[in-house]
Rosetta silent file (secondary structure, phi, psi, omega in degrees, C-alpha in Angstrom):
SEQUENCE: MTTVTAELDTSTVTAVAATARDWARALSAESGLAVGHAQLEAIFSTVVGELMDLARFEPFPVPAARAVGRRLAESPFDRTRMLASATRALLGFAPGEPGSLVATRWPFVASHAIDSYAEALQQRALAQQERHLTAAVSVRVQEIAALHHRLRHEATHDSLTDLANRSLLQERVRLMATDRSRGVGLLLIDLDDFKQINDRFGHAIGDEVLVEIARRLRVTCPDETVVCRYGGDEFVLALPAHRNTLSELAIRILAALQDPVRSSSGQVPVSASVGTAYCPPERACDFADLLRSADRAMYRAKTAGKRRFALSDLDEDESEPEHLDAPVDLAARRNLVAG
SCORE:     score description
SCORE:     0.000 S_00000001
   1 L     0.000  134.156 -175.207   44.274  -12.264  101.584 S_00000001
   2 E  -119.995  160.731  178.942   47.038  -14.459  100.177 S_00000001
   3 E  -122.700  148.651  175.560   50.461  -13.634   98.642 S_00000001
   4 L  -101.564  111.447 -178.433   52.144  -15.199   95.677 S_00000001
   5 L   -80.689  141.470 -179.638   55.765  -15.732   96.566 S_00000001
   6 L  -159.598  135.333  176.349   58.569  -15.349   94.004 S_00000001
   7 L   -78.350  141.056  177.678   62.264  -14.901   94.360 S_00000001
   8 L   -74.998  123.976  178.954   63.746  -11.762   92.849 S_00000001
   9 L   -80.154  172.322 -176.399   66.088  -12.729   90.098 S_00000001
  10 H   -59.665  -40.402 -177.120   69.387  -10.918   89.572 S_00000001
  11 H   -64.012  -35.805  179.629   68.123   -8.781   86.769 S_00000001
  12 H   -68.169  -45.662  177.761   65.185   -7.541   88.908 S_00000001
  13 H   -57.223  -43.907  177.610   67.521   -6.707   91.820 S_00000001
  14 H   -64.166  -37.721 -179.491   69.769   -4.783   89.381 S_00000001
  15 H   -67.871  -42.039  176.752   66.770   -2.976   87.888 S_00000001
  16 H   -61.553  -41.790 -178.128   65.537   -1.871   91.359 S_00000001
  17 H   -64.004  -42.698 -177.446   69.066   -0.638   92.213 S_00000001
  18 H   -66.335  -42.034  179.009   69.225    1.229   88.887 S_00000001
  19 H   -64.010  -44.729  176.706   65.812    2.813   89.364 S_00000001
  20 H   -62.108  -38.856  178.710   66.649    3.938   92.841 S_00000001
  21 H   -63.267  -49.185  179.697   69.970    5.326   91.660 S_00000001
  22 H   -64.745  -38.963  179.562   68.451    7.348   88.789 S_00000001
  23 H   -63.512  -43.142 -179.758   65.620    8.580   91.045 S_00000001
  24 H   -66.217  -44.328 -178.644   68.142    9.708   93.686 S_00000001
  25 H   -61.604  -39.781 -177.367   70.329   11.391   91.047 S_00000001
  26 H   -69.301  -25.727 -176.266   67.334   13.299   89.651 S_00000001
  27 H   -98.020  -22.715 -172.041   66.408   14.498   93.180 S_00000001
  28 L   -62.182  -22.703  177.393   69.741   15.172   94.734 S_00000001
  29 L   -79.825   -7.673 -178.732   69.951   18.610   93.165 S_00000001
  30 L   -67.752  141.507  176.061   66.708   19.634   94.911 S_00000001
  31 L   -82.222  154.582  172.380   67.112   22.264   97.673 S_00000001
  32 L    95.517   -2.848 -178.534   65.875   21.576  101.184 S_00000001
  33 L   -87.537  131.562 -176.682   66.930   17.962  101.376 S_00000001
  34 L  -104.126   14.621  176.495   68.795   16.974  104.497 S_00000001
  35 L  -121.221  159.350 -173.958   69.993   13.521  103.257 S_00000001
  36 L   -94.383  177.489 -175.015   72.792   12.479  100.994 S_00000001
  37 H   -60.451  -43.769 -176.134   72.693   10.574   97.673 S_00000001
  38 H   -65.243  -34.932  179.783   73.435    7.150   99.214 S_00000001
  39 H   -72.319  -37.291  177.353   70.638    7.541  101.759 S_00000001
  40 H   -62.019  -46.716  177.796   68.248    8.624   99.034 S_00000001
  41 H   -57.907  -41.042 -179.840   69.066    5.431   97.025 S_00000001
  42 H   -65.569  -43.796  175.219   68.377    3.277  100.073 S_00000001
  43 H   -57.921  -46.809 -176.149   65.021    4.994  100.695 S_00000001
  44 H   -71.316  -34.415  177.043   63.898    4.636   97.078 S_00000001
  45 H   -63.469  -37.081  177.609   65.028    0.977   96.953 S_00000001
  46 H   -67.116  -40.078  179.758   62.870    0.302   99.995 S_00000001
  47 H   -65.027  -43.363 -178.990   59.869    2.021   98.366 S_00000001
  48 H   -69.592  -43.707 -179.573   60.139    0.066   95.153 S_00000001
  49 H   -61.168  -42.447  177.568   60.718   -3.216   97.061 S_00000001
  50 H   -64.494  -39.653  176.029   57.608   -2.723   99.225 S_00000001
  51 H   -65.790  -36.394  177.341   55.407   -1.949   96.229 S_00000001
  52 H   -65.619  -38.503  179.517   56.739   -5.111   94.514 S_00000001
  53 H   -65.833  -41.524  178.233   55.876   -7.161   97.602 S_00000001
  54 H   -64.000  -30.772 -178.894   52.302   -5.624   97.573 S_00000001
  55 L   -65.906  -16.158 -177.154   51.908   -6.530   93.942 S_00000001
  56 L   -92.357   -7.563  179.102   52.029  -10.266   94.905 S_00000001
  57 E   -77.435  147.932  178.876   49.036  -10.023   97.296 S_00000001
  58 E  -132.246  118.656   -3.674   45.682  -11.321   96.232 S_00000001
  59 L   -70.988  165.079 -176.011   43.365   -9.372   96.315 S_00000001
  60 L   -66.896  127.988  179.343   45.663   -6.382   95.855 S_00000001
  61 L   -84.724   90.181 -178.781   45.892   -4.205   99.015 S_00000001
  62 H   -59.076  -49.830  179.945   45.184   -0.785   97.613 S_00000001
  63 H   -52.287  -41.452 -176.812   45.301    1.074  101.035 S_00000001
  64 H   -64.391  -43.999 -177.976   48.743   -0.332  101.742 S_00000001
  65 H   -63.584  -41.177 -177.116   50.064    0.851   98.325 S_00000001
  66 H   -68.019  -32.848  176.794   48.580    4.325   98.900 S_00000001
  67 H   -63.178  -38.660  176.635   50.225    4.429  102.323 S_00000001
  68 H   -62.649  -43.606  178.749   53.623    3.887  100.716 S_00000001
  69 H   -60.794  -41.238  179.270   52.890    6.744   98.319 S_00000001
  70 H   -64.441  -29.872  179.163   51.983    9.099  101.179 S_00000001
  71 H   -63.704  -21.861  178.787   55.293    8.466  102.865 S_00000001
  72 L   -67.128  -16.169  178.557   56.936   10.217   99.911 S_00000001
  73 L   -98.162    0.165 -177.623   55.461   13.497  101.241 S_00000001
  74 L   -97.068 -179.603  176.370   56.926   12.956  104.718 S_00000001
  75 L   -56.591  135.224   11.464   60.391   13.548  106.123 S_00000001
  76 L   -96.268   20.441 -179.237   62.964   13.815  104.643 S_00000001
  77 L  -103.385   13.599 -171.219   60.894   14.960  101.634 S_00000001
  78 L   -75.666   -9.621  177.536   58.514   17.289  103.425 S_00000001
  79 L  -110.277   15.269 -178.616   60.308   20.401  102.087 S_00000001
  80 L  -144.068  166.812  176.939   60.463   19.393   98.432 S_00000001
  81 L  -117.834  130.683  177.194   58.344   18.195   95.574 S_00000001
  82 L  -136.919   33.921 -173.834   59.320   15.163   93.537 S_00000001
  83 H   -67.447  -35.088  179.572   56.113   14.143   91.865 S_00000001
  84 H   -69.405  -47.098 -178.868   57.668   14.318   88.346 S_00000001
  85 H   -68.135  -33.605 -178.585   60.752   12.287   89.313 S_00000001
  86 H   -72.106  -33.544  177.382   58.690    9.749   91.301 S_00000001
  87 H   -62.779  -51.148 -177.325   56.262    9.323   88.315 S_00000001
  88 H   -61.567  -45.151 -177.328   59.137    8.750   85.862 S_00000001
  89 H   -63.438  -51.071 -172.192   60.893    6.332   88.289 S_00000001
  90 H   -74.204  -46.454 -179.204   57.866    4.195   89.243 S_00000001
  91 H   -74.461  -22.401  177.750   56.016    4.093   85.977 S_00000001
  92 H   -82.772  -11.148 -179.092   59.284    3.525   84.028 S_00000001
  93 L   -81.327  136.869 -179.677   60.216    0.529   86.154 S_00000001
  94 L  -129.511   92.919 -176.105   59.223   -2.861   84.713 S_00000001
  95 L   -83.176  159.026  171.456   59.772   -5.663   87.262 S_00000001
  96 L    73.681  175.893  177.218   59.521   -9.356   86.670 S_00000001
  97 L   -76.589  141.600  175.621   59.188  -11.403   83.496 S_00000001
  98 L   -50.333  128.322  177.883   56.762  -10.124   80.884 S_00000001
  99 L    90.697   -8.964  176.325   53.318  -11.532   81.634 S_00000001
 100 L   -71.234  163.287 -178.324   54.156  -12.374   85.258 S_00000001
 101 H   -56.730  -45.500 -179.204   51.837  -11.244   88.073 S_00000001
 102 H   -61.760  -48.728 -178.727   54.287   -8.611   89.249 S_00000001
 103 H   -63.300  -36.609  177.386   54.887   -7.234   85.830 S_00000001
 104 H   -67.103  -45.810 -178.268   51.119   -7.161   85.150 S_00000001
 105 H   -72.369  -29.126 -165.507   50.267   -5.568   88.428 S_00000001
 106 H   -53.846  -46.238 -178.645   53.090   -3.064   88.575 S_00000001
 107 H   -61.244  -36.088  179.033   51.478   -0.160   86.574 S_00000001
 108 H   -66.393  -47.541  178.207   48.405   -0.476   88.798 S_00000001
 109 H   -55.891  -52.963 -178.875   50.581   -0.517   91.969 S_00000001
 110 H   -61.351  -40.461  179.926   52.665    2.412   90.890 S_00000001
 111 H   -62.474  -38.018  179.763   49.671    4.505   89.855 S_00000001
 112 H   -65.763  -42.688 -179.495   48.047    4.081   93.246 S_00000001
 113 H   -64.850  -39.684 -177.543   51.274    5.120   95.016 S_00000001
 114 H   -70.471  -40.077  178.391   51.744    8.143   92.723 S_00000001
 115 H   -63.541  -40.382  179.325   48.125    9.243   93.091 S_00000001
 116 H   -65.890  -40.576  178.350   48.324    8.975   96.902 S_00000001
 117 H   -61.906  -42.463 -179.676   51.613   10.970   96.839 S_00000001
 118 H   -64.553  -40.198  174.501   49.977   13.638   94.678 S_00000001
 119 H   -62.790  -40.086  175.268   47.068   13.942   97.087 S_00000001
 120 H   -62.183  -39.218  175.390   49.440   14.281   99.972 S_00000001
 121 H   -61.494  -44.625 -179.767   51.273   17.039   98.142 S_00000001
 122 H   -62.059  -45.294  175.160   47.961   18.775   97.514 S_00000001
 123 H   -59.812  -41.375  178.790   46.976   18.514  101.177 S_00000001
 124 H   -65.234  -43.209  178.398   50.357   19.821  102.252 S_00000001
 125 H   -61.224  -39.787 -179.940   50.046   22.797   99.800 S_00000001
 126 H   -67.725  -41.299 -178.772   46.499   23.596  101.102 S_00000001
 127 H   -65.894  -38.949  175.895   47.774   23.442  104.699 S_00000001
 128 H   -67.578  -39.525  177.680   50.651   25.754  103.862 S_00000001
 129 H   -62.735  -39.945 -179.754   48.303   28.128  102.038 S_00000001
 130 H   -65.677  -39.032  177.993   46.007   28.117  105.044 S_00000001
 131 H   -66.968  -43.041  177.491   48.886   28.894  107.362 S_00000001
 132 H   -61.755  -41.187  178.142   50.063   31.687  105.058 S_00000001
 133 H   -61.024  -45.517  177.251   46.511   33.000  104.765 S_00000001
 134 H   -57.492  -49.672  179.282   46.141   32.930  108.568 S_00000001
 135 H   -62.320  -38.850  178.481   49.440   34.757  108.958 S_00000001
 136 H   -62.981  -45.262  177.868   48.458   37.238  106.274 S_00000001
 137 H   -58.529  -44.531 -179.014   45.084   37.854  107.947 S_00000001
 138 H   -63.013  -44.261 -179.645   46.808   38.329  111.324 S_00000001
 139 H   -61.901  -44.819  178.550   49.244   40.849  109.777 S_00000001
 140 H   -60.670  -38.960  177.718   46.327   42.631  108.139 S_00000001
 141 H   -65.847  -40.193  175.177   44.370   42.790  111.311 S_00000001
 142 H   -64.038  -37.255  176.631   47.380   44.303  113.043 S_00000001
 143 H   -61.883  -42.837  178.999   47.791   46.758  110.262 S_00000001
 144 H   -63.330  -42.276 -178.882   44.126   47.781  110.505 S_00000001
 145 H   -63.060  -38.762 -179.670   44.383   48.098  114.272 S_00000001
 146 H   -69.045  -42.044  179.239   47.513   50.255  113.936 S_00000001
 147 H   -63.553  -41.489  179.194   45.817   52.394  111.242 S_00000001
 148 H   -62.470  -41.448  177.221   42.706   52.808  113.437 S_00000001
 149 H   -64.533  -41.983  179.484   44.905   53.862  116.337 S_00000001
 150 H   -65.288  -44.225  177.686   46.819   56.329  114.179 S_00000001
 151 H   -64.659  -40.773  174.000   43.577   57.813  112.751 S_00000001
 152 H   -56.984  -45.493  178.781   42.090   57.995  116.169 S_00000001
 153 H   -64.909  -46.167  178.482   45.207   59.742  117.442 S_00000001
 154 H   -60.104  -36.461 -177.920   45.184   62.182  114.499 S_00000001
 155 H   -73.168  -16.474 -174.915   41.564   62.910  115.026 S_00000001
 156 H  -120.203    5.330 -175.754   42.121   63.800  118.680 S_00000001
 157 E  -132.049  152.294  178.300   45.581   65.452  118.658 S_00000001
 158 L   -77.233  130.853 -173.871   47.118   68.603  117.304 S_00000001
 159 L   -64.675  -32.892 -178.020   49.310   67.904  114.279 S_00000001
 160 L   -80.919  -49.296 -171.219   52.096   70.321  115.242 S_00000001
 161 L  -102.627   -9.640 -174.179   52.581   69.763  119.049 S_00000001
 162 L    63.879   17.913  176.171   50.870   66.343  119.366 S_00000001
 163 L   -80.401  170.563  172.363   48.884   67.747  122.286 S_00000001
 164 E   -61.463  148.528  173.931   45.198   66.917  122.740 S_00000001
 165 L  -101.695 -175.258 -172.938   42.896   68.865  120.559 S_00000001
 166 H   -60.249  -39.279 -177.960   39.521   70.454  121.471 S_00000001
 167 H   -61.930  -47.228 -177.992   37.449   67.328  120.962 S_00000001
 168 H   -67.186  -37.643  174.228   39.602   65.201  123.205 S_00000001
 169 H   -55.638  -53.393 -176.403   39.739   67.969  125.873 S_00000001
 170 H   -61.035  -39.438  179.056   35.991   68.160  126.037 S_00000001
 171 H   -63.343  -40.934  177.913   35.648   64.431  126.181 S_00000001
 172 H   -69.467  -36.542  175.391   38.168   64.182  129.089 S_00000001
 173 H   -62.618  -40.860  179.998   36.478   66.980  130.961 S_00000001
 174 H   -60.709  -41.845  179.396   33.142   65.193  130.766 S_00000001
 175 H   -66.468  -44.498  176.369   34.854   62.125  132.252 S_00000001
 176 H   -55.331  -37.919 -178.367   36.530   64.200  134.988 S_00000001
 177 H   -64.316  -19.310 -178.777   33.175   65.684  135.935 S_00000001
 178 L   -79.538  -11.303  179.746   31.903   62.231  136.891 S_00000001
 179 L   -83.529  108.003 -175.897   34.429   62.020  139.793 S_00000001
 180 L   -85.549    0.824  179.977   32.460   63.453  142.773 S_00000001
 181 L   -88.222  -16.925  179.848   35.465   63.378  145.040 S_00000001
 182 L  -144.660  156.742  178.461   37.203   66.246  143.257 S_00000001
 183 E   -87.969 -168.497  179.689   36.223   69.160  141.058 S_00000001
 184 E  -118.124  126.406  176.324   37.481   70.071  137.607 S_00000001
 185 E  -105.920  137.616  178.057   40.200   72.700  137.177 S_00000001
 186 E  -126.970  131.869  177.366   40.766   74.487  133.897 S_00000001
 187 E  -123.351  124.098  178.768   43.761   76.689  133.045 S_00000001
 188 E  -103.090  117.421 -175.430   43.806   78.853  129.909 S_00000001
 189 E  -113.095  127.310  179.276   47.302   79.817  128.819 S_00000001
 190 E  -126.360  121.834  179.520   47.903   82.541  126.257 S_00000001
 191 E   -65.557  136.889  179.297   51.439   83.379  125.093 S_00000001
 192 L   -78.707  133.373  174.639   52.203   87.031  125.450 S_00000001
 193 L    52.237   37.914  179.763   52.940   88.942  122.248 S_00000001
 194 H   -62.931  -33.553  179.115   53.127   85.836  120.155 S_00000001
 195 H   -58.138  -39.867 -178.474   52.248   87.807  116.999 S_00000001
 196 H   -65.060  -32.961  177.449   55.496   89.793  117.454 S_00000001
 197 H   -65.723  -44.405  177.308   57.420   86.544  117.499 S_00000001
 198 H   -66.288  -39.832 -178.710   55.948   85.417  114.126 S_00000001
 199 H   -67.239  -38.672 -172.940   56.523   88.940  112.670 S_00000001
 200 H   -81.806  -42.838 -171.206   60.114   89.156  113.886 S_00000001
 201 H  -105.085  -19.387 -176.426   61.347   85.540  113.443 S_00000001
 202 L   103.360  159.513 -175.958   58.902   84.046  111.007 S_00000001
 203 H   -71.121  -29.471  176.830   56.173   81.402  111.345 S_00000001
 204 H   -61.319  -43.790  176.339   58.624   78.531  111.192 S_00000001
 205 H   -70.307  -33.923  174.377   60.330   79.770  114.357 S_00000001
 206 H   -57.087  -43.075  179.637   56.879   80.496  115.791 S_00000001
 207 H   -65.601  -38.825  176.392   56.121   76.769  115.334 S_00000001
 208 H   -57.869  -40.986  177.628   59.390   75.843  117.080 S_00000001
 209 H   -65.031  -46.809  176.879   58.331   77.925  119.984 S_00000001
 210 H   -60.564  -34.747  176.630   54.917   76.297  120.231 S_00000001
 211 H   -65.211  -41.817 -178.641   56.498   72.885  120.133 S_00000001
 212 H   -70.387  -39.361  177.713   58.867   73.794  122.982 S_00000001
 213 H   -65.437  -39.469  174.521   56.073   75.327  125.014 S_00000001
 214 H   -56.174  -44.453 -178.850   54.034   72.100  124.526 S_00000001
 215 H   -64.997  -42.481  179.226   57.023   70.109  125.823 S_00000001
 216 H   -65.270  -36.947  178.327   57.396   72.313  128.892 S_00000001
 217 H   -64.167  -42.918  178.296   53.743   72.027  129.688 S_00000001
 218 H   -58.852  -44.206 -176.813   53.877   68.224  129.515 S_00000001
 219 H   -68.307  -38.779 -173.562   56.831   68.180  131.884 S_00000001
 220 H   -77.049  -32.055 -169.607   55.345   70.672  134.312 S_00000001
 221 L   -82.652  147.028  174.382   51.819   69.346  134.641 S_00000001
 222 L   -58.283  161.835 -174.815   50.681   66.424  136.859 S_00000001
 223 L   -59.809  -37.734 -177.075   50.097   63.060  135.132 S_00000001
 224 L   -74.567   -3.823 -176.375   46.307   63.390  135.166 S_00000001
 225 L   -75.405  133.534  170.076   46.377   66.715  133.269 S_00000001
 226 E   -90.978  117.299 -179.164   45.024   66.882  129.783 S_00000001
 227 E  -102.675  116.093 -172.457   47.258   69.313  127.888 S_00000001
 228 E  -122.719  135.439  166.252   45.554   70.791  124.858 S_00000001
 229 E   -87.877  108.803 -172.252   46.572   73.220  122.192 S_00000001
 230 E   -76.914  -28.886  177.816   43.277   74.952  121.878 S_00000001
 231 E   160.154  141.576  175.356   44.179   77.046  118.841 S_00000001
 232 L    56.486 -122.475 -179.735   46.991   79.438  117.694 S_00000001
 233 L  -103.145   21.227  176.876   49.034   80.330  120.734 S_00000001
 234 E  -100.965  134.730  176.805   46.415   79.235  123.262 S_00000001
 235 E  -122.082  143.193  175.597   46.769   76.221  125.447 S_00000001
 236 E  -124.069  135.286  178.843   44.195   74.730  127.835 S_00000001
 237 E  -115.258  137.976  179.187   44.906   72.427  130.718 S_00000001
 238 E  -133.854  136.342  176.477   42.204   70.373  132.428 S_00000001
 239 E  -156.785  151.228  171.803   42.689   68.174  135.456 S_00000001
 240 E   -70.840  130.234 -169.068   40.723   66.742  138.371 S_00000001
 241 E  -154.209  162.900  164.144   41.638   68.974  141.254 S_00000001
 242 L   -94.023  157.350 -172.445   40.852   70.581  144.547 S_00000001
 243 L   -57.579  -38.366 -171.603   40.290   74.341  144.585 S_00000001
 244 L   -80.768   -0.419  179.626   43.618   75.213  146.292 S_00000001
 245 H   -82.598  -24.123 -169.172   45.755   73.315  143.699 S_00000001
 246 H   -70.356  -35.070  176.279   45.154   75.670  140.769 S_00000001
 247 H   -66.076  -42.509 -179.531   47.283   78.552  142.090 S_00000001
 248 H   -63.136  -42.659 -178.562   50.206   76.237  142.663 S_00000001
 249 H   -68.837  -36.376  179.227   49.927   74.794  139.187 S_00000001
 250 H   -64.001  -37.305  175.421   49.552   78.255  137.640 S_00000001
 251 H   -63.129  -44.828 -179.910   52.762   79.333  139.417 S_00000001
 252 H   -59.164  -42.692 -177.542   54.578   76.259  138.124 S_00000001
 253 H   -68.515  -42.626  179.169   53.440   77.028  134.543 S_00000001
 254 H   -60.996  -39.211 -179.721   54.489   80.699  134.690 S_00000001
 255 H   -70.883  -37.178  177.851   57.911   79.669  135.935 S_00000001
 256 H   -68.155  -26.298 -176.027   58.302   77.004  133.225 S_00000001
 257 L  -101.421    9.908 -176.085   57.437   79.493  130.519 S_00000001
 258 L   -89.923  -16.291 -178.427   59.549   82.459  131.588 S_00000001
 259 L   -86.814  147.192 -179.514   62.852   81.298  130.105 S_00000001
 260 L   -62.332  157.317 -178.630   63.585   82.064  126.428 S_00000001
 261 E   -96.662  126.905  172.353   63.144   79.316  123.815 S_00000001
 262 E   -79.766  116.371 -178.507   66.220   78.134  121.935 S_00000001
 263 E  -118.925  175.022  177.233   65.330   78.066  118.280 S_00000001
 264 L   -67.254  -13.279  176.042   67.225   77.634  115.055 S_00000001
 265 L  -106.929   11.652  178.564   67.381   81.453  114.880 S_00000001
 266 E   107.739 -166.806 -176.631   68.661   81.910  118.438 S_00000001
 267 E   -71.956  128.528  172.605   66.997   82.779  121.731 S_00000001
 268 E  -110.428  114.184  177.750   63.276   83.704  121.602 S_00000001
 269 L   -67.920  138.285  178.795   61.874   85.482  124.649 S_00000001
 270 L  -138.903  157.596  174.517   58.552   84.088  125.814 S_00000001
 271 L  -161.363  168.357  179.567   56.070   84.656  128.578 S_00000001
 272 E  -149.719  162.758  175.469   52.455   83.829  129.167 S_00000001
 273 E  -119.071  138.851 -173.239   49.298   84.925  130.940 S_00000001
 274 E  -127.606  132.630  172.208   47.162   82.333  132.670 S_00000001
 275 E  -117.652  140.242  179.888   43.542   82.300  133.693 S_00000001
 276 E  -119.915  155.725  173.428   42.050   79.566  135.800 S_00000001
 277 E  -143.995  149.934 -178.076   38.533   78.365  136.487 S_00000001
 278 E  -136.254  134.620  174.370   37.175   75.746  138.889 S_00000001
 279 E  -113.988  112.700 -179.540   34.032   73.746  138.961 S_00000001
 280 L   -67.722  157.858 -174.128   33.384   72.135  142.410 S_00000001
 281 L   -66.328  -15.624 -176.203   32.331   68.520  142.542 S_00000001
 282 L   -84.048   -8.466 -177.024   28.887   69.296  143.937 S_00000001
 283 L  -121.958  156.670 -176.806   27.688   71.162  140.797 S_00000001
 284 L   -68.224  135.664 -175.895   27.182   70.133  137.201 S_00000001
 285 L   -99.277  114.462  178.861   30.212   70.913  135.071 S_00000001
 286 L  -106.906  121.656 -174.628   29.532   72.626  131.787 S_00000001
 287 H   -61.956  -39.914 -178.252   32.703   72.887  129.665 S_00000001
 288 H   -63.163  -41.001  179.270   31.663   75.977  127.787 S_00000001
 289 H   -68.663  -36.636 -179.494   30.995   77.870  131.050 S_00000001
 290 H   -66.299  -41.468  179.477   34.230   76.716  132.605 S_00000001
 291 H   -66.379  -39.373  178.779   36.186   77.816  129.499 S_00000001
 292 H   -64.775  -36.221  178.386   34.468   81.217  129.437 S_00000001
 293 H   -66.852  -43.822  176.542   35.338   81.724  133.081 S_00000001
 294 H   -66.892  -35.216  176.911   38.987   80.839  132.531 S_00000001
 295 H   -65.286  -41.089 -178.925   39.061   83.121  129.450 S_00000001
 296 H   -65.547  -41.096  179.835   37.788   86.077  131.409 S_00000001
 297 H   -64.884  -37.341  178.927   40.391   85.430  134.070 S_00000001
 298 H   -64.707  -39.956 -179.197   43.129   85.134  131.452 S_00000001
 299 H   -73.208  -27.930  173.239   42.169   88.493  129.900 S_00000001
 300 H   -67.252  -36.941  176.764   42.248   90.128  133.348 S_00000001
 301 H   -67.777  -36.597  176.214   45.815   88.805  133.722 S_00000001
 302 H   -63.511  -47.836 -176.690   46.668   90.258  130.287 S_00000001
 303 H   -72.335  -17.556  178.656   45.238   93.697  131.011 S_00000001
 304 L   -84.214   -2.298  175.895   46.937   93.774  134.404 S_00000001
 305 L   126.124    3.635  172.121   50.385   93.579  132.728 S_00000001
 306 L    71.375  179.480  179.491   50.837   89.980  131.432 S_00000001
 307 L    53.953   38.243 -177.273   53.308   87.399  132.923 S_00000001
 308 E  -153.664  177.177 -178.583   50.759   86.612  135.693 S_00000001
 309 E  -129.088  157.996  174.332   47.724   84.484  136.498 S_00000001
 310 E  -132.886  140.559  179.024   44.220   85.207  137.626 S_00000001
 311 L  -102.086  147.721 -179.925   41.851   82.896  139.490 S_00000001
 312 L  -152.742  147.266  173.102   38.171   82.548  138.837 S_00000001
 313 E  -122.464  151.053  178.041   35.315   80.246  139.994 S_00000001
 314 L   -64.000  -25.937 -174.697   32.102   79.680  138.303 S_00000001
 315 L  -117.544   12.634 -179.247   30.152   80.661  141.410 S_00000001
 316 E  -134.279  160.736  177.373   32.460   83.217  142.988 S_00000001
 317 L   -61.157  144.601 -179.816   33.768   86.737  142.404 S_00000001
 318 L   -77.245  140.945  179.392   36.996   86.778  140.391 S_00000001
 319 L   -87.094  166.745 -178.401   40.218   87.573  142.299 S_00000001
 320 L   -72.337  143.838  177.790   42.791   90.077  141.332 S_00000001
 321 L   -60.233  147.987 -179.292   45.523   88.847  138.884 S_00000001
 322 E  -123.783  126.989 -178.738   48.817   87.832  140.511 S_00000001
 323 E   -85.040  152.766 -178.824   52.166   88.423  138.847 S_00000001
 324 L   -65.640  -30.452 -179.939   54.976   85.952  139.124 S_00000001
 325 L   -99.401   22.156  179.711   57.216   88.651  140.487 S_00000001
 326 L   -68.774  176.458 -176.233   54.589   89.987  142.910 S_00000001
 327 L   -56.092  -21.159  175.180   55.389   90.440  146.642 S_00000001
 328 L   -57.528  129.394 -174.364   54.925   86.718  147.205 S_00000001
 329 L   -51.560  110.610 -178.694   58.514   85.331  147.562 S_00000001
 330 H   -64.685  -39.658  178.737   59.696   84.356  144.122 S_00000001
 331 H   -59.296  -40.760  177.415   62.508   82.132  145.528 S_00000001
 332 H   -64.404  -36.818  178.449   59.938   80.197  147.494 S_00000001
 333 H   -68.641  -38.082  175.752   57.862   79.790  144.415 S_00000001
 334 H   -63.302  -37.898  174.871   60.811   78.492  142.420 S_00000001
 335 H   -62.199  -35.846  175.608   61.370   76.012  145.184 S_00000001
 336 H   -66.355  -42.298  175.633   57.766   74.986  144.789 S_00000001
 337 H   -61.455  -47.151 -177.189   58.285   74.591  141.000 S_00000001
 338 H   -64.044  -35.216 -179.878   61.439   72.553  141.531 S_00000001
 339 L   -73.442    0.000    0.000   59.563   70.292  144.051 S_00000001
C-alpha cells in the first residue's frame, strides 16, 4: 500500500478548523458531554485530519477509515448521539483542489466513517436495550417471586390475625409426626363467652380482641409452635413435644389470656378454656383423631366451669379439668409463666 503525499495548503487548514469549530458548536449544547468546546474542536480536527491522510493511500484502507468512525461512539461521546452533526460536518467538508485525489476520495472516506459510526451507535443501543431488558426481566422475576410468596402466605394464613390457617396447621402436624424422638401435642383454645363480647361491644371490637389474643399466643408459645386460628374464636396450637410439657404450656396460655383486652371501646374481659391432646412418637399420628381428642377435653373444661384446661391422650383415659385458680399454687404458676 502506498501513499500520495501532499502538503495541506492554507485554505485547507482553515477549512478543517472551520469544520471542526462548526461541528463542536453544533454538539456543545448536547447533555452528557464531559469536555469543553475547545477540546471538542481539537478532537474533531484530529478526526478530519486522519481521514484526509487515509484518503491519500492507494489502495484506500477501508478498515482504517471505519475504525476512525467507530471512535466517535467512544469516550467522551459514549453518552450522546451526534450522527446528524457528524454527517453534516464530514459530508459537507470539501478538502483539496477540485479534481484532486483527496477531493475525489473524500465523499467515499467520509461515508465509510459515518456508516461505521452509525453501526457502532446501533450496537451500543442494542447493548443498552439488552441491559435494560435483563434488568426488567430481573425486576419482573422478583415481582413474580414476591407475588407467589404473598399468595402462598394468603393461602395458608388467616386474613384477620395472620396466624396459620387449617391447611397449614395440618401440613405442619404431618411434618411433626415424622420426628420419632418426640410426640405431637395439640391444644384447642376456645374463648369463653365470646358471643357476648360481639353482642355487647360489636363485631369490630370482637375482631380487635381476636387480634390481641393471637398476639398473646405468639408471645407465649415456644418457637416451634404452630399457632392457628381454626375458626371463629377457636385457636389450635401444635408443637413437637413430650407428654409432660402440655400442662405447662396450657398453664402459660391461661395466664396469658386472663387479663382484659384494651380495645378502642375500653377494657374487654376475656378468658379461655383449653383442651389438650397428645400423640406419642411410637404411634401413627392422625390429625383428625388428635383434634377430636383435644376438642373433647376442651368441652370438659367448659362444662367444668371454664377458665381451665383438661388433658387428654389418644390412648388413655381423660383426666379431670384443672382450673387456673385450683389448689395448685397460682403464684408458683405465674412464676412458671414468667420464666
